[in-house]
C-alpha positions in Angstrom: 102.6 93.6 134.7 102.1 95.7 131.5 99.6 94.3 129.0 101.0 95.3 125.3 99.1 94.9 122.0 101.2 95.6 118.6 99.2 95.6 115.2 99.8 97.7 111.9 102.0 94.7 110.4 101.6 93.4 107.0 102.8 93.2 103.6 104.8 96.2 101.6 107.2 96.5 98.8 110.6 97.6 99.7 110.9 101.4 99.8 107.3 101.5 101.0 106.3 102.6 104.9 104.6 101.2 107.4 103.4 101.9 111.5 103.3 99.9 113.7 101.0 100.5 117.1 101.8 98.9 120.6 99.3 99.9 122.8 99.5 99.2 126.6 96.8 98.9 129.4 97.1 97.6 133.3 99.8 100.0 134.5 101.1 103.6 134.6 102.5 103.8 131.6 104.8 106.8 131.5 106.3 104.8 134.5 107.9 102.0 132.0 110.4 103.0 129.0 109.5 101.2 125.7 111.0 99.4 122.7 110.7 97.5 120.0 112.4 94.3 118.8 112.5 92.2 115.8 113.0 88.6 115.4 113.4 87.4 111.6 113.0 83.4 111.0 115.9 81.1 112.4 117.5 84.2 114.1 117.5 86.0 117.8 115.2 88.5 118.7 117.4 91.7 118.5 116.8 95.3 119.6 115.6 97.9 116.5 114.4 100.9 118.7 114.2 102.3 122.6 112.1 105.4 123.8 112.9 106.6 127.6 109.4 107.2 130.4 109.6 111.1 129.4 110.1 110.4 124.8 113.6 112.8 125.2 116.3 109.6 125.1 115.7 107.4 121.6 118.5 104.6 120.9 117.9 102.9 116.8 120.2 99.8 116.0 122.6 100.8 113.5 120.6 98.8 110.9 117.4 101.1 111.2 119.2 104.6 112.0 117.4 107.3 109.0 114.8 104.8 108.1 112.6 103.6 111.8 111.5 106.4 114.0 110.0 105.7 117.3 107.6 107.8 119.4 105.1 107.4 122.4 102.1 109.0 123.0 101.8 108.6 127.5 98.0 110.9 126.6 97.1 107.5 124.8 99.1 105.1 126.3 100.8 104.1 122.9 104.5 103.6 121.6 104.9 104.2 117.5 107.4 102.6 115.0 107.5 104.4 111.9 109.5 102.0 108.8 110.4 104.1 106.3 112.7 102.9 102.9 112.0 98.7 103.8 114.1 96.6 102.5 113.3 92.4 102.4 116.4 92.2 104.9 114.1 94.6 107.5 111.0 91.2 107.7 110.4 89.5 110.8 108.1 89.8 113.9 108.0 93.0 115.4 107.5 92.8 119.6 106.7 95.5 121.4 108.6 95.1 125.1 108.0 97.3 127.9 109.8 97.6 131.8 109.6 100.2 134.7 112.7 102.5 134.8 113.4 104.8 137.7 114.5 107.6 135.5 112.6 109.6 133.2 115.4 109.9 130.8 116.7 106.3 130.9 115.8 103.1 128.4 117.1 99.9 128.2 118.9 98.3 124.8 118.7 94.3 125.6 116.1 91.7 125.5 116.6 90.7 128.9 116.4 93.7 130.5 112.9 93.8 129.8 109.7 91.9 131.1 106.5 93.0 129.7 106.4 92.1 126.0 103.0 92.0 123.5 102.4 89.0 121.0 104.0 90.1 117.6 103.1 91.5 114.9 104.7 89.9 110.6 106.0 92.3 108.4 106.9 91.6 105.7 108.7 93.3 102.9 109.2 91.8 98.6 111.6 93.0 96.9 
């Protein structure tokens, strides 16, 4: 099991930017595909973005394509999510998730596939 700690959330005006970080510990970070999920009040937890072990394969939800960027620094055991051009619809708790994956270029996109979760960081976008 890997322990995940998110940071970087906050209150931002529409059109603004934030950078979320997810620091992993406890296991070899490079064995894990990483992702970010978002949960708005009263809604399900949905995937925002995912990145493969190698960082060469990424996935984005349609709602964030062109605005958000997922990345990872394997030397620092950290995954990032850059959020640009934020809108009030982006408000929610953002969770980092991890899952071991055999292939360096594969990834998971369903919350059911992820085994390790952070505690979440709140992102609030005001209009």
